[in-house]
C-alpha positions in Angstrom: 282.7 76.3 130.3 282.2 77.5 133.7 278.8 79.1 134.9 277.8 81.2 137.6 274.1 82.3 138.8 273.6 84.7 141.7 270.7 86.7 142.7 269.8 89.0 145.5 266.3 90.3 146.8 268.0 93.1 148.8 266.0 96.2 148.4 269.2 98.4 148.0 270.1 98.9 144.3 274.0 98.7 144.9 273.9 95.9 147.6 271.5 93.7 145.5 273.8 94.1 142.5 277.0 93.4 144.4 275.8 90.5 146.1 274.4 88.9 142.9 277.6 89.6 140.7 279.9 88.5 143.4 278.0 85.2 143.8 278.0 84.5 140.1 281.7 85.2 139.5 282.6 83.0 142.7 281.3 80.0 140.6 282.4 81.1 137.1 285.5 83.0 137.5 286.2 86.2 135.5 283.4 86.0 132.7 283.4 86.5 129.0 279.9 87.4 128.9 277.5 88.4 131.7 273.6 88.5 131.6 271.9 90.9 134.0 268.2 90.6 134.8 266.4 93.0 137.2 263.0 94.3 138.1 261.3 97.6 138.7 262.1 99.4 142.2 265.8 99.6 141.7 268.0 102.4 140.2 269.0 100.6 137.1 272.1 102.8 136.4 273.4 102.0 139.9 272.6 98.2 139.3 274.6 98.3 136.0 277.5 100.3 137.5 277.9 98.1 140.5 277.7 94.9 138.4 280.3 96.2 135.7 282.6 97.1 138.6 282.6 93.4 139.7 282.7 91.8 136.1 285.4 93.9 134.9 286.0 93.7 131.1 283.3 91.2 130.5 280.7 92.1 127.8 277.3 92.4 129.3 273.7 92.2 128.3 270.7 93.0 130.5 267.0 93.5 130.7 264.4 94.4 133.1 261.3 92.3 133.5 258.1 91.5 135.6 260.1 89.2 137.8 263.3 87.1 137.7 263.4 83.2 137.6 265.9 81.6 140.0 266.9 78.1 141.2 264.6 78.8 144.1 261.6 79.9 142.1 260.1 83.2 140.6 260.9 86.3 142.5 258.9 89.5 141.5 261.5 91.8 142.9 265.4 91.3 142.7 268.7 91.5 140.8 270.0 88.4 138.9 273.4 87.8 137.2 274.6 85.0 135.2 278.4 84.7 134.3 279.9 82.5 131.5 283.6 81.9 131.3 285.8 79.7 129.4 288.6 79.5 126.7 287.1 80.2 123.4 283.9 82.1 124.5 283.5 85.4 122.9 280.8 87.9 123.0 279.8 91.2 121.2 277.2 93.4 122.4 275.1 96.5 121.0 272.3 98.8 122.2 270.2 100.3 119.6 267.5 102.9 119.9 264.0 101.4 118.4 263.6 103.8 115.4 259.9 104.7 115.4 258.3 103.6 112.3 261.5 102.1 111.0 261.6 98.7 112.7 263.4 97.0 109.8 266.2 99.4 109.8 266.6 99.1 113.6 267.1 95.3 113.2 269.5 95.8 110.3 271.3 98.4 112.3 271.7 96.2 115.3 272.7 93.2 113.3 275.6 95.2 111.4 277.0 96.4 114.9 277.2 92.7 116.0 279.2 91.8 112.8 282.9 92.9 113.3 285.7 91.0 111.9 286.4 88.1 112.3 282.8 87.2 112.2 282.0 83.7 114.0 280.5 81.1 111.6 278.1 80.1 114.3 276.8 81.5 117.5 273.7 82.6 119.5 272.2 86.0 119.2 270.3 87.2 122.3 267.9 90.0 121.8 266.1 91.9 124.4 263.9 94.6 122.8 261.6 97.1 124.8 258.5 95.1 125.2 256.3 98.0 124.9 257.7 99.0 121.6 255.8 98.5 118.1 256.8 96.4 115.3 259.1 93.9 117.3 258.6 91.1 114.7 259.6 93.3 111.9 262.8 94.3 113.7 263.8 90.7 114.2 263.1 90.2 110.6 265.7 93.0 109.9 268.1 91.2 112.3 267.8 87.9 110.4 268.0 89.5 107.1 271.6 90.6 108.0 272.7 87.8 110.0 270.9 84.8 108.5 270.1 81.2 109.5 273.7 80.4 110.8 272.8 81.7 114.0 270.4 80.7 116.8 268.1 83.4 118.3 266.7 84.0 121.7 265.5 86.5 124.3 262.4 88.3 125.3 260.7 91.6 125.5 261.7 93.6 128.4 259.0 94.5 131.0 258.0 96.4 134.2 255.7 95.5 137.0 252.5 95.5 134.6 252.1 99.2 134.7 253.2 99.1 131.0 255.0 102.4 131.3 258.8 101.9 131.1 261.1 99.1 130.7 264.9 99.0 130.6 267.6 97.8 128.2 271.5 97.6 129.0 274.9 96.7 127.8 278.1 97.3 129.5 278.0 100.8 127.8 274.9 101.9 129.7 271.0 101.7 130.5 268.3 103.1 128.4 264.5 102.8 127.5 262.8 102.5 124.1 265.7 100.4 122.7 267.0 96.9 122.0 269.9 95.2 123.7 271.6 92.4 122.0 274.7 90.1 122.5 276.3 87.7 120.0 277.8 84.8 121.9 280.1 82.2 120.3 282.4 79.4 121.5 279.7 77.6 123.5 276.6 75.5 122.4 273.3 76.8 123.0 269.8 75.2 121.9 266.5 76.5 122.3 263.0 75.1 122.9 259.7 76.9 122.7 256.0 76.1 123.3 253.0 77.7 125.0 250.2 75.1 125.6 247.3 77.0 124.4 244.8 74.9 122.3 242.8 76.3 119.1 239.1 76.0 119.2 236.3 77.0 116.7 236.3 77.9 113.1 239.0 80.1 111.7 238.7 83.9 111.7 240.0 86.4 109.2 241.7 89.7 110.3 240.2 92.2 108.1 241.0 95.7 109.5 244.1 96.6 111.4 246.3 99.5 112.3 249.4 98.8 114.2 248.5 96.8 117.3 244.6 97.7 116.9 242.3 95.3 115.4 239.2 97.0 114.0 237.5 94.3 112.3 237.4 90.5 112.4 235.5 88.8 109.5 234.5 92.2 108.4 232.5 93.0 111.5 233.7 95.0 114.6 236.3 93.0 116.3 235.0 92.8 120.0 231.5 91.9 118.6 233.0 88.9 116.9 235.3 88.0 119.9 232.4 88.3 122.2 230.0 86.2 120.1 232.7 83.3 119.9 232.7 83.4 123.7 229.0 83.3 124.1 228.3 86.9 124.4 230.8 88.4 127.0 230.5 92.0 128.1 233.0 94.5 128.1 233.3 94.3 131.9 234.3 90.6 131.3 236.8 91.2 128.7 240.1 91.7 130.9 239.5 88.1 132.4 238.6 86.5 129.2 241.4 88.1 127.3 244.0 86.5 129.5 242.5 83.0 128.9 241.4 83.5 125.2 244.2 85.0 123.0 244.5 84.7 119.2 246.5 82.0 117.6 248.1 82.4 114.1 249.3 79.4 112.6 252.7 79.5 110.9 253.9 77.4 108.0 254.6 74.5 110.3 251.1 74.2 111.7 252.1 75.6 115.0 250.5 78.7 116.6 252.1 82.0 117.3 250.1 83.6 120.2 248.9 87.0 120.1 247.6 88.6 123.4 244.6 91.0 123.6 245.0 93.8 126.0 242.1 96.2 125.9 239.1 97.5 124.1 238.6 100.6 122.1 235.3 102.9 122.1 234.7 101.5 118.5 234.8 97.9 119.7 238.2 97.5 118.4 240.7 95.2 120.4 244.3 96.5 121.0 246.9 93.7 121.2 250.3 93.6 122.9 252.0 92.7 119.3 250.9 93.6 116.0 248.3 91.1 114.1 248.8 91.2 110.4 246.0 92.2 108.2 244.2 89.4 105.9 245.8 86.7 108.1 243.9 83.8 109.4 243.7 83.2 113.2 242.0 81.1 115.9 240.8 81.6 119.3 243.0 79.7 121.7 242.0 78.6 125.1 243.9 77.9 128.5 242.5 74.5 129.8 244.7 73.9 133.0 247.8 74.5 134.7 249.1 71.1 133.5 248.8 72.2 129.8 251.3 75.0 130.7 253.5 72.7 132.5 253.4 70.3 129.7 254.5 73.0 127.3 257.4 73.7 129.6 258.3 69.9 129.3 258.0 69.8 125.5 260.2 73.1 125.2 263.0 71.4 127.4 262.9 68.1 125.7 263.1 70.0 122.4 266.2 72.0 123.6 267.8 68.9 125.0 268.0 67.1 121.7 270.7 69.6 120.7 272.8 69.7 123.8 274.0 66.4 125.2 275.3 67.7 128.4 273.7 70.9 129.4 275.4 73.0 132.2 272.7 75.8 132.5 269.2 76.9 131.6 268.2 80.5 130.7 264.2 80.6 130.8 262.3 83.6 129.2 258.6 83.1 130.3 255.7 85.5 129.5 254.6 87.0 132.7 250.9 86.4 131.9 251.4 82.5 132.2 252.7 83.2 135.7 249.7 85.5 136.6 247.0 82.9 135.1 248.8 79.9 136.9 248.8 81.7 140.1 250.1 79.5 143.1 250.5 76.7 140.4 253.3 78.8 138.5 256.2 77.0 140.0 254.9 73.7 138.2 256.7 75.0 134.9 260.0 75.4 136.7 259.6 72.0 138.4 259.0 70.2 135.0 262.1 71.8 133.6 264.1 70.8 136.8 262.8 67.2 136.3 264.4 67.0 132.9 267.6 69.0 133.3 268.5 67.9 136.8 270.5 70.1 139.0 271.9 72.5 136.4 271.8 76.1 137.4 268.8 78.1 136.0 268.0 81.7 135.6 265.7 84.1 133.7 263.0 86.5 133.3 259.4 87.2 133.1 259.0 88.8 129.9 256.7 90.9 127.8 257.0 88.7 124.8 259.5 86.0 123.7 261.9 85.7 120.9 262.6 82.5 119.3 261.8 80.2 116.3 260.1 76.7 116.0 262.3 75.8 113.4 265.7 77.0 111.8 263.9 79.9 110.2 263.8 83.5 111.2 263.1 84.6 114.8 259.5 85.3 115.6 258.0 87.3 118.3 255.6 85.5 120.6 253.3 86.2 123.5 252.1 83.8 126.3 254.9 81.3 125.6 257.9 79.8 127.3 261.4 79.8 125.7 264.1 77.8 127.2 268.0 78.1 126.2 270.1 75.2 127.3 273.8 75.9 127.3 276.8 73.7 127.3 280.3 73.4 126.2 281.0 73.4 122.4 
């Protein structure tokens, strides 16, 4: 397998795309699959058109984010291209509209489009849903219901520059919003690791009234009143800062926590989250202790992925933008922790609005405030 990573910070859409694509291809040769990561401020159609002109017949899957992750660090504005080439590497892509109120159907439709004859026995499904859409977790369940456990799942929610207005998903066929882009890649080995570094505290909470992403009641009391009380009586003005540091954590069957990120308050003391929170579920308040706790999580995720790839040749990183914002000037510590384990392998990735991955071989889950790493190598 041959890997190419190229990126450009040039402000012109076509120039940035051309530089990034040519640099990646110069290192990999003609690719079988291309990953395209972009940020806001570019004409996304021009970026895609320019990249595909360089990559030729390669399949492509792409996403916008709040920043790109490069070998030289996190860049809040840029275009990045990752190309994979090698004998036996195959890829299929699809771009499916997120059907309102029919998330399961969206997932099943996406999976069925990826299944064409002959279907590989193993592979990795990269999924990039609109990070502003609803019921992404249910959409992923629909994907899993069709594809099953023989595939590895990875990806992240597409994002923007924190305006929460519009995000982009793309394949070689075009660019859109309000959709999910996906690729099934076979013929090479991928392994994932996922971790967040948040710690639970206090007694458990019961989510008792929910509609979509809005939690109205916790322990049968107005949600913000309970949240505020657990944090010593914070005011609504203090909520934005506390919400970044104190998300909810929902324990899964393995005892690990799936993070849910509070976004804003409603006039009725409800709390809107970035992702749905199931009703009647048990949750805990989680806390951020230090930059080291998040860096340690990055190390744990990398070690976890490394157990299944003996000789990794590159790393894809999907990291929640809120982690970067919270760590501030210490945000590079996570990449340093990954680099200390993987050595000099090329790395690339995206600051995401939610992350797609699983702690075990079960169905893919949708996470918040989490780091996912994908290590790739020859099969």
